[in-house]
mmCIF file of the C-alpha atoms, coordinates in Angstrom:
data_MODEL
# 
_entry.id   MODEL 
# 
loop_
_atom_site.group_PDB 
_atom_site.id 
_atom_site.type_symbol 
_atom_site.label_atom_id 
_atom_site.label_alt_id 
_atom_site.label_comp_id 
_atom_site.label_asym_id 
_atom_site.label_entity_id 
_atom_site.label_seq_id 
_atom_site.pdbx_PDB_ins_code 
_atom_site.Cartn_x 
_atom_site.Cartn_y 
_atom_site.Cartn_z 
_atom_site.occupancy 
_atom_site.B_iso_or_equiv 
_atom_site.pdbx_formal_charge 
_atom_site.auth_seq_id 
_atom_site.auth_comp_id 
_atom_site.auth_asym_id 
_atom_site.auth_atom_id 
_atom_site.pdbx_PDB_model_num 
ATOM 1   C CA . MET A 1 1   ? 167.230 89.092  88.693  1.00 0.00 ? 1   MET A CA 1 
ATOM 2   C CA . ALA A 1 2   ? 163.697 88.045  87.344  1.00 0.00 ? 2   ALA A CA 1 
ATOM 3   C CA . ALA A 1 3   ? 160.854 90.440  88.560  1.00 0.00 ? 3   ALA A CA 1 
ATOM 4   C CA . ARG A 1 4   ? 159.130 88.834  90.302  1.00 0.00 ? 4   ARG A CA 1 
ATOM 5   C CA . GLY A 1 5   ? 154.811 89.977  90.700  1.00 0.00 ? 5   GLY A CA 1 
ATOM 6   C CA . PHE A 1 6   ? 151.292 88.553  88.597  1.00 0.00 ? 6   PHE A CA 1 
ATOM 7   C CA . THR A 1 7   ? 150.347 89.447  84.607  1.00 0.00 ? 7   THR A CA 1 
ATOM 8   C CA . LEU A 1 8   ? 147.413 90.842  84.638  1.00 0.00 ? 8   LEU A CA 1 
ATOM 9   C CA . PHE A 1 9   ? 146.484 87.584  82.919  1.00 0.00 ? 9   PHE A CA 1 
ATOM 10  C CA . GLU A 1 10  ? 145.998 85.604  86.350  1.00 0.00 ? 10  GLU A CA 1 
ATOM 11  C CA . LEU A 1 11  ? 145.140 89.310  88.482  1.00 0.00 ? 11  LEU A CA 1 
ATOM 12  C CA . LEU A 1 12  ? 141.521 88.557  86.041  1.00 0.00 ? 12  LEU A CA 1 
ATOM 13  C CA . VAL A 1 13  ? 141.151 85.610  86.095  1.00 0.00 ? 13  VAL A CA 1 
ATOM 14  C CA . VAL A 1 14  ? 141.331 86.144  90.074  1.00 0.00 ? 14  VAL A CA 1 
ATOM 15  C CA . ILE A 1 15  ? 138.847 88.521  89.584  1.00 0.00 ? 15  ILE A CA 1 
ATOM 16  C CA . ALA A 1 16  ? 135.851 86.524  87.014  1.00 0.00 ? 16  ALA A CA 1 
ATOM 17  C CA . ILE A 1 17  ? 135.887 83.970  89.502  1.00 0.00 ? 17  ILE A CA 1 
ATOM 18  C CA . ILE A 1 18  ? 135.875 85.711  92.825  1.00 0.00 ? 18  ILE A CA 1 
ATOM 19  C CA . GLY A 1 19  ? 132.656 87.038  91.097  1.00 0.00 ? 19  GLY A CA 1 
ATOM 20  C CA . LEU A 1 20  ? 131.499 83.745  90.099  1.00 0.00 ? 20  LEU A CA 1 
ATOM 21  C CA . VAL A 1 21  ? 131.385 82.268  93.922  1.00 0.00 ? 21  VAL A CA 1 
ATOM 22  C CA . LEU A 1 22  ? 129.708 85.909  94.799  1.00 0.00 ? 22  LEU A CA 1 
ATOM 23  C CA . ALA A 1 23  ? 127.189 85.484  91.770  1.00 0.00 ? 23  ALA A CA 1 
ATOM 24  C CA . VAL A 1 24  ? 126.681 82.317  92.654  1.00 0.00 ? 24  VAL A CA 1 
ATOM 25  C CA . VAL A 1 25  ? 126.717 81.226  97.075  1.00 0.00 ? 25  VAL A CA 1 
ATOM 26  C CA . PRO A 1 26  ? 123.639 83.790  97.739  1.00 0.00 ? 26  PRO A CA 1 
ATOM 27  C CA . GLY A 1 27  ? 121.386 82.038  95.887  1.00 0.00 ? 27  GLY A CA 1 
ATOM 28  C CA . PHE A 1 28  ? 122.424 78.940  97.597  1.00 0.00 ? 28  PHE A CA 1 
ATOM 29  C CA . LEU A 1 29  ? 122.015 81.133  100.782 1.00 0.00 ? 29  LEU A CA 1 
ATOM 30  C CA . VAL A 1 30  ? 118.929 81.255  100.666 1.00 0.00 ? 30  VAL A CA 1 
ATOM 31  C CA . ARG A 1 31  ? 117.588 78.168  99.331  1.00 0.00 ? 31  ARG A CA 1 
ATOM 32  C CA . GLY A 1 32  ? 118.819 76.848  101.956 1.00 0.00 ? 32  GLY A CA 1 
ATOM 33  C CA . GLN A 1 33  ? 117.309 79.214  104.799 1.00 0.00 ? 33  GLN A CA 1 
ATOM 34  C CA . PRO A 1 34  ? 112.960 79.095  105.114 1.00 0.00 ? 34  PRO A CA 1 
ATOM 35  C CA . GLY A 1 35  ? 113.106 82.007  107.266 1.00 0.00 ? 35  GLY A CA 1 
ATOM 36  C CA . LEU A 1 36  ? 115.246 83.989  104.441 1.00 0.00 ? 36  LEU A CA 1 
ATOM 37  C CA . GLN A 1 37  ? 112.957 82.687  101.757 1.00 0.00 ? 37  GLN A CA 1 
ATOM 38  C CA . VAL A 1 38  ? 109.557 83.516  103.693 1.00 0.00 ? 38  VAL A CA 1 
ATOM 39  C CA . ASP A 1 39  ? 111.263 86.867  104.230 1.00 0.00 ? 39  ASP A CA 1 
ATOM 40  C CA . VAL A 1 40  ? 112.078 87.627  100.375 1.00 0.00 ? 40  VAL A CA 1 
ATOM 41  C CA . ALA A 1 41  ? 109.050 85.848  98.898  1.00 0.00 ? 41  ALA A CA 1 
ATOM 42  C CA . ALA A 1 42  ? 107.312 89.068  101.795 1.00 0.00 ? 42  ALA A CA 1 
ATOM 43  C CA . ARG A 1 43  ? 108.775 91.537  100.366 1.00 0.00 ? 43  ARG A CA 1 
ATOM 44  C CA . ALA A 1 44  ? 108.479 90.472  96.697  1.00 0.00 ? 44  ALA A CA 1 
ATOM 45  C CA . LEU A 1 45  ? 104.716 90.194  97.295  1.00 0.00 ? 45  LEU A CA 1 
ATOM 46  C CA . ALA A 1 46  ? 104.967 93.804  98.713  1.00 0.00 ? 46  ALA A CA 1 
ATOM 47  C CA . ASP A 1 47  ? 107.086 94.921  96.023  1.00 0.00 ? 47  ASP A CA 1 
ATOM 48  C CA . GLY A 1 48  ? 104.540 94.685  94.212  1.00 0.00 ? 48  GLY A CA 1 
ATOM 49  C CA . LEU A 1 49  ? 101.214 95.771  95.981  1.00 0.00 ? 49  LEU A CA 1 
ATOM 50  C CA . ARG A 1 50  ? 103.055 99.110  96.315  1.00 0.00 ? 50  ARG A CA 1 
ATOM 51  C CA . GLN A 1 51  ? 104.019 99.284  93.047  1.00 0.00 ? 51  GLN A CA 1 
ATOM 52  C CA . ALA A 1 52  ? 100.234 98.112  91.579  1.00 0.00 ? 52  ALA A CA 1 
ATOM 53  C CA . ARG A 1 53  ? 98.883  101.100 94.148  1.00 0.00 ? 53  ARG A CA 1 
ATOM 54  C CA . SER A 1 54  ? 101.584 104.039 92.586  1.00 0.00 ? 54  SER A CA 1 
ATOM 55  C CA . HIS A 1 55  ? 100.614 102.726 89.072  1.00 0.00 ? 55  HIS A CA 1 
ATOM 56  C CA . ALA A 1 56  ? 96.282  103.206 89.655  1.00 0.00 ? 56  ALA A CA 1 
ATOM 57  C CA . VAL A 1 57  ? 97.389  106.763 91.515  1.00 0.00 ? 57  VAL A CA 1 
ATOM 58  C CA . LEU A 1 58  ? 100.032 107.825 89.180  1.00 0.00 ? 58  LEU A CA 1 
ATOM 59  C CA . ALA A 1 59  ? 97.555  106.867 85.837  1.00 0.00 ? 59  ALA A CA 1 
ATOM 60  C CA . ASN A 1 60  ? 94.469  108.301 87.490  1.00 0.00 ? 60  ASN A CA 1 
ATOM 61  C CA . ARG A 1 61  ? 92.789  104.093 86.872  1.00 0.00 ? 61  ARG A CA 1 
ATOM 62  C CA . GLU A 1 62  ? 92.446  100.834 88.293  1.00 0.00 ? 62  GLU A CA 1 
ATOM 63  C CA . GLU A 1 63  ? 95.377  98.601  88.975  1.00 0.00 ? 63  GLU A CA 1 
ATOM 64  C CA . VAL A 1 64  ? 95.372  94.956  89.613  1.00 0.00 ? 64  VAL A CA 1 
ATOM 65  C CA . PHE A 1 65  ? 97.425  93.190  91.450  1.00 0.00 ? 65  PHE A CA 1 
ATOM 66  C CA . ALA A 1 66  ? 96.604  89.461  90.536  1.00 0.00 ? 66  ALA A CA 1 
ATOM 67  C CA . LEU A 1 67  ? 97.937  86.348  92.103  1.00 0.00 ? 67  LEU A CA 1 
ATOM 68  C CA . ASP A 1 68  ? 98.173  83.030  91.148  1.00 0.00 ? 68  ASP A CA 1 
ATOM 69  C CA . VAL A 1 69  ? 98.413  80.651  94.362  1.00 0.00 ? 69  VAL A CA 1 
ATOM 70  C CA . GLU A 1 70  ? 99.399  77.275  93.309  1.00 0.00 ? 70  GLU A CA 1 
ATOM 71  C CA . GLY A 1 71  ? 100.839 78.587  90.524  1.00 0.00 ? 71  GLY A CA 1 
ATOM 72  C CA . ARG A 1 72  ? 103.631 80.950  93.046  1.00 0.00 ? 72  ARG A CA 1 
ATOM 73  C CA . GLN A 1 73  ? 103.246 84.083  90.259  1.00 0.00 ? 73  GLN A CA 1 
ATOM 74  C CA . PHE A 1 74  ? 101.905 87.651  90.619  1.00 0.00 ? 74  PHE A CA 1 
ATOM 75  C CA . ARG A 1 75  ? 101.314 90.260  88.363  1.00 0.00 ? 75  ARG A CA 1 
ATOM 76  C CA . ALA A 1 76  ? 101.539 94.209  89.849  1.00 0.00 ? 76  ALA A CA 1 
ATOM 77  C CA . GLY A 1 77  ? 99.413  95.692  87.350  1.00 0.00 ? 77  GLY A CA 1 
ATOM 78  C CA . GLN A 1 78  ? 98.548  95.759  83.650  1.00 0.00 ? 78  GLN A CA 1 
ATOM 79  C CA . GLY A 1 79  ? 101.195 95.103  80.977  1.00 0.00 ? 79  GLY A CA 1 
ATOM 80  C CA . GLN A 1 80  ? 103.439 94.326  84.001  1.00 0.00 ? 80  GLN A CA 1 
ATOM 81  C CA . PRO A 1 81  ? 105.760 90.650  83.427  1.00 0.00 ? 81  PRO A CA 1 
ATOM 82  C CA . LEU A 1 82  ? 104.624 87.418  86.067  1.00 0.00 ? 82  LEU A CA 1 
ATOM 83  C CA . LYS A 1 83  ? 106.690 87.055  88.754  1.00 0.00 ? 83  LYS A CA 1 
ATOM 84  C CA . GLN A 1 84  ? 107.309 83.664  90.283  1.00 0.00 ? 84  GLN A CA 1 
ATOM 85  C CA . LEU A 1 85  ? 107.960 83.664  93.903  1.00 0.00 ? 85  LEU A CA 1 
ATOM 86  C CA . ASP A 1 86  ? 109.864 79.992  94.239  1.00 0.00 ? 86  ASP A CA 1 
ATOM 87  C CA . LYS A 1 87  ? 107.583 76.957  94.126  1.00 0.00 ? 87  LYS A CA 1 
ATOM 88  C CA . ALA A 1 88  ? 108.217 75.353  98.272  1.00 0.00 ? 88  ALA A CA 1 
ATOM 89  C CA . LEU A 1 89  ? 106.980 78.855  99.844  1.00 0.00 ? 89  LEU A CA 1 
ATOM 90  C CA . GLU A 1 90  ? 103.326 78.239  101.404 1.00 0.00 ? 90  GLU A CA 1 
ATOM 91  C CA . LEU A 1 91  ? 100.774 80.622  100.066 1.00 0.00 ? 91  LEU A CA 1 
ATOM 92  C CA . ARG A 1 92  ? 97.147  81.428  101.257 1.00 0.00 ? 92  ARG A CA 1 
ATOM 93  C CA . LEU A 1 93  ? 95.487  85.337  99.975  1.00 0.00 ? 93  LEU A CA 1 
ATOM 94  C CA . LEU A 1 94  ? 92.342  86.561  101.946 1.00 0.00 ? 94  LEU A CA 1 
ATOM 95  C CA . THR A 1 95  ? 90.802  89.009  99.468  1.00 0.00 ? 95  THR A CA 1 
ATOM 96  C CA . ALA A 1 96  ? 87.341  89.979  98.277  1.00 0.00 ? 96  ALA A CA 1 
ATOM 97  C CA . ARG A 1 97  ? 85.224  87.484  96.823  1.00 0.00 ? 97  ARG A CA 1 
ATOM 98  C CA . SER A 1 98  ? 84.236  89.791  94.348  1.00 0.00 ? 98  SER A CA 1 
ATOM 99  C CA . GLU A 1 99  ? 88.050  89.914  93.239  1.00 0.00 ? 99  GLU A CA 1 
ATOM 100 C CA . LEU A 1 100 ? 88.114  86.018  93.477  1.00 0.00 ? 100 LEU A CA 1 
ATOM 101 C CA . LEU A 1 101 ? 88.825  84.867  90.178  1.00 0.00 ? 101 LEU A CA 1 
ATOM 102 C CA . ALA A 1 102 ? 88.664  80.736  90.425  1.00 0.00 ? 102 ALA A CA 1 
ATOM 103 C CA . ALA A 1 103 ? 89.951  79.435  93.961  1.00 0.00 ? 103 ALA A CA 1 
ATOM 104 C CA . ASP A 1 104 ? 93.532  79.721  93.858  1.00 0.00 ? 104 ASP A CA 1 
ATOM 105 C CA . VAL A 1 105 ? 93.383  83.013  91.332  1.00 0.00 ? 105 VAL A CA 1 
ATOM 106 C CA . GLY A 1 106 ? 92.894  86.283  93.122  1.00 0.00 ? 106 GLY A CA 1 
ATOM 107 C CA . GLN A 1 107 ? 93.594  89.934  93.159  1.00 0.00 ? 107 GLN A CA 1 
ATOM 108 C CA . ILE A 1 108 ? 93.873  93.128  94.763  1.00 0.00 ? 108 ILE A CA 1 
ATOM 109 C CA . ARG A 1 109 ? 92.571  96.001  93.463  1.00 0.00 ? 109 ARG A CA 1 
ATOM 110 C CA . PHE A 1 110 ? 94.078  99.740  93.833  1.00 0.00 ? 110 PHE A CA 1 
ATOM 111 C CA . PHE A 1 111 ? 91.931  102.587 92.675  1.00 0.00 ? 111 PHE A CA 1 
ATOM 112 C CA . PRO A 1 112 ? 92.647  106.059 91.554  1.00 0.00 ? 112 PRO A CA 1 
ATOM 113 C CA . ASP A 1 113 ? 93.188  107.221 94.794  1.00 0.00 ? 113 ASP A CA 1 
ATOM 114 C CA . GLY A 1 114 ? 95.224  105.091 96.578  1.00 0.00 ? 114 GLY A CA 1 
ATOM 115 C CA . SER A 1 115 ? 92.062  103.353 98.052  1.00 0.00 ? 115 SER A CA 1 
ATOM 116 C CA . SER A 1 116 ? 91.849  99.590  97.855  1.00 0.00 ? 116 SER A CA 1 
ATOM 117 C CA . THR A 1 117 ? 89.884  96.790  97.511  1.00 0.00 ? 117 THR A CA 1 
ATOM 118 C CA . GLY A 1 118 ? 91.730  95.442  100.087 1.00 0.00 ? 118 GLY A CA 1 
ATOM 119 C CA . GLY A 1 119 ? 92.970  91.944  101.922 1.00 0.00 ? 119 GLY A CA 1 
ATOM 120 C CA . ARG A 1 120 ? 95.903  89.604  103.017 1.00 0.00 ? 120 ARG A CA 1 
ATOM 121 C CA . ILE A 1 121 ? 98.245  87.533  101.692 1.00 0.00 ? 121 ILE A CA 1 
ATOM 122 C CA . ALA A 1 122 ? 99.854  84.733  103.979 1.00 0.00 ? 122 ALA A CA 1 
ATOM 123 C CA . VAL A 1 123 ? 103.109 83.213  102.911 1.00 0.00 ? 123 VAL A CA 1 
ATOM 124 C CA . ALA A 1 124 ? 104.665 81.014  104.728 1.00 0.00 ? 124 ALA A CA 1 
ATOM 125 C CA . ARG A 1 125 ? 107.678 77.239  104.774 1.00 0.00 ? 125 ARG A CA 1 
ATOM 126 C CA . ALA A 1 126 ? 108.534 75.033  107.249 1.00 0.00 ? 126 ALA A CA 1 
ATOM 127 C CA . GLY A 1 127 ? 107.462 76.662  110.241 1.00 0.00 ? 127 GLY A CA 1 
ATOM 128 C CA . THR A 1 128 ? 108.418 80.044  109.454 1.00 0.00 ? 128 THR A CA 1 
ATOM 129 C CA . ARG A 1 129 ? 105.276 83.260  108.319 1.00 0.00 ? 129 ARG A CA 1 
ATOM 130 C CA . ALA A 1 130 ? 105.157 86.501  107.045 1.00 0.00 ? 130 ALA A CA 1 
ATOM 131 C CA . GLU A 1 131 ? 101.898 88.222  106.316 1.00 0.00 ? 131 GLU A CA 1 
ATOM 132 C CA . VAL A 1 132 ? 101.416 91.233  103.574 1.00 0.00 ? 132 VAL A CA 1 
ATOM 133 C CA . ALA A 1 133 ? 98.348  93.391  104.034 1.00 0.00 ? 133 ALA A CA 1 
ATOM 134 C CA . VAL A 1 134 ? 96.714  95.586  102.644 1.00 0.00 ? 134 VAL A CA 1 
ATOM 135 C CA . ASP A 1 135 ? 94.869  98.252  104.016 1.00 0.00 ? 135 ASP A CA 1 
ATOM 136 C CA . TRP A 1 136 ? 91.802  98.181  102.018 1.00 0.00 ? 136 TRP A CA 1 
ATOM 137 C CA . LEU A 1 137 ? 90.972  102.113 102.990 1.00 0.00 ? 137 LEU A CA 1 
ATOM 138 C CA . THR A 1 138 ? 94.356  103.820 101.949 1.00 0.00 ? 138 THR A CA 1 
ATOM 139 C CA . GLY A 1 139 ? 94.740  101.199 100.085 1.00 0.00 ? 139 GLY A CA 1 
ATOM 140 C CA . GLU A 1 140 ? 99.032  100.842 102.596 1.00 0.00 ? 140 GLU A CA 1 
ATOM 141 C CA . VAL A 1 141 ? 100.988 97.579  102.322 1.00 0.00 ? 141 VAL A CA 1 
ATOM 142 C CA . SER A 1 142 ? 102.362 95.987  105.044 1.00 0.00 ? 142 SER A CA 1 
ATOM 143 C CA . ILE A 1 143 ? 104.547 93.266  106.169 1.00 0.00 ? 143 ILE A CA 1 
ATOM 144 C CA . HIS A 1 144 ? 103.954 91.287  109.023 1.00 0.00 ? 144 HIS A CA 1 
ATOM 145 C CA . GLY A 1 145 ? 106.282 89.887  111.571 1.00 0.00 ? 145 GLY A CA 1 
ATOM 146 C CA . MET A 1 146 ? 107.448 86.191  110.852 1.00 0.00 ? 146 MET A CA 1 
ATOM 147 C CA . ALA A 1 147 ? 106.265 83.411  113.209 1.00 0.00 ? 147 ALA A CA 1 
ATOM 148 C CA . PRO A 1 148 ? 108.104 80.285  114.157 1.00 0.00 ? 148 PRO A CA 1 
# 
């Protein structure tokens, strides 16, 4: 009687295919849902702002969160890598006049005591919108709901 079942090689191939599908499918899902893209971008911006604030407090020195609206990229502090946002998103930055570097490039500055220059970053796509706000007094970062 011959033994029935799968070989180890066959099982490994199936697991590799499942892993590949799981790695590729979420990217397609995000691209197809504008609301999800806006949510992901707003969370990435909020995380970057919180990171810059934490660096300022921990290092006891000013730290800058820089945003290039046209290029859809940001840097969450000195020496940090640039992070790219989806090119299909619409961004708008409201910050202190002294923090505008160019028409489409600005920054939000965090101070060692946790306070900031304050500001808002609006993220939109296909009628879906979210806003990331930074309180100037406390430096607290918050995301305000998405509205169609």
